[in-house]
C-alpha positions as CSV (number, residue, x, y, z in Angstrom):
1,M,-45.3,-102.2,97.5
2,N,-45.0,-104.8,94.8
3,M,-45.7,-104.1,91.2
4,D,-49.3,-105.5,91.3
5,M,-50.2,-103.2,94.2
6,K,-48.8,-100.2,92.3
7,S,-50.8,-101.2,89.3
8,I,-54.0,-101.5,91.3
9,M,-53.4,-98.1,93.0
10,K,-52.8,-96.5,89.6
11,Q,-55.9,-98.1,88.2
12,A,-58.0,-96.9,91.2
13,E,-56.7,-93.3,90.7
14,T,-57.6,-93.4,87.1
15,L,-61.0,-94.7,87.8
16,Q,-61.6,-92.0,90.5
17,A,-60.6,-89.3,88.1
18,E,-62.9,-90.7,85.4
19,M,-65.8,-90.9,87.9
20,A,-65.3,-87.3,89.0
21,K,-65.4,-86.2,85.3
22,K,-68.6,-88.2,84.6
23,Q,-70.3,-86.7,87.7
24,E,-69.4,-83.2,86.6
25,E,-70.7,-83.9,83.1
26,L,-74.0,-85.4,84.5
27,G,-74.3,-82.4,86.8
28,R,-74.5,-80.1,83.8
29,M,-77.2,-82.3,82.0
30,T,-80.9,-81.5,82.4
31,F,-83.8,-83.9,82.7
32,E,-87.4,-83.1,82.1
33,A,-90.5,-84.8,83.4
34,S,-94.2,-84.0,83.4
35,A,-97.2,-84.9,85.5
36,G,-100.9,-84.6,84.9
37,G,-100.7,-85.2,81.2
38,G,-98.2,-82.3,80.8
39,M,-100.0,-79.8,83.0
40,V,-96.8,-79.5,85.1
41,T,-93.4,-79.9,83.7
42,A,-90.2,-79.8,85.8
43,M,-86.6,-79.6,84.6
44,V,-83.9,-80.7,87.0
45,N,-80.1,-81.0,86.5
46,G,-77.8,-83.8,87.5
47,R,-77.0,-82.0,90.7
48,H,-80.6,-82.5,91.8
49,E,-81.5,-78.8,91.5
50,L,-84.8,-77.7,90.1
51,V,-83.9,-75.4,87.2
52,K,-87.3,-74.8,85.5
53,L,-91.0,-75.4,86.4
54,A,-93.8,-74.8,83.9
55,I,-97.5,-74.9,85.0
56,D,-100.3,-74.9,82.6
57,P,-102.6,-72.0,83.4
58,T,-105.7,-74.2,83.4
59,V,-104.4,-75.9,86.5
60,M,-104.5,-72.6,88.3
61,S,-108.0,-71.8,87.2
62,A,-109.3,-75.1,88.7
63,G,-108.4,-73.7,92.1
64,D,-107.4,-77.1,93.5
65,V,-104.2,-76.2,95.4
66,E,-103.7,-79.8,96.6
67,M,-103.8,-81.2,93.1
68,L,-101.3,-78.6,91.9
69,Q,-99.0,-79.4,94.8
70,D,-99.2,-83.1,94.0
71,L,-98.5,-82.5,90.3
72,V,-95.4,-80.4,91.1
73,I,-94.1,-83.0,93.5
74,A,-94.7,-85.8,91.0
75,A,-93.0,-84.0,88.1
76,V,-89.9,-83.0,90.2
77,N,-89.5,-86.4,91.7
78,E,-89.8,-88.0,88.2
79,G,-87.1,-85.6,87.0
80,F,-84.8,-86.6,89.9
81,K,-85.5,-90.3,89.1
82,R,-84.4,-89.8,85.5
83,A,-81.3,-88.0,86.7
84,N,-80.5,-90.8,89.0
85,E,-81.0,-93.4,86.3
86,A,-78.7,-91.6,84.0
87,M,-76.0,-91.4,86.7
88,Q,-76.4,-95.1,87.5
89,Q,-76.2,-96.1,83.8
90,S,-73.2,-93.9,83.2
91,L,-71.3,-95.1,86.3
92,S,-72.2,-98.7,85.9
93,G,-70.4,-98.7,82.5
94,M,-67.3,-97.6,84.2
95,M,-67.4,-100.5,86.7
96,G,-66.1,-102.7,83.8
97,G,-62.9,-100.7,84.0
98,L,-62.2,-101.9,87.5
99,G,-60.3,-104.9,86.2
100,S,-58.3,-106.4,89.0
101,L,-60.2,-104.2,91.6
102,K,-63.5,-106.0,91.1
103,G,-62.8,-108.6,93.7
104,M,-62.1,-106.0,96.3
105,F,-65.7,-104.7,96.4
C-alpha cells in the first residue's frame, strides 16, 4: 500500500467514526410535528420511533375516527420527515470532509 492509499484509508475510517457519532446524536434528538391545526401532535426521535402523541379531546368528541386516523398519520409522517431532513443536513456537511475520497463515489 502506498502512502496515498494509507492516507485515504485513514480518512475513510475517521469519516466512518464521525458519521456513527452523528447518527447516535441524531437518534437522541426529538422532532415534533402537528396536524389539523395542532389537534394532533406527534414527537418522534431520530431513530424513527414515536415517543409521544397528543390528541386534542375535541377531536375525540367529533366521533370521526377516519379523520383522527388521518391526523395521526399526517403528524407522525411529518415528524419522520423532519428527522430525515435533520439527518440529511447533518451528514451532508460531513461530505465536505471526504477530501480525496470524493471522486470515488
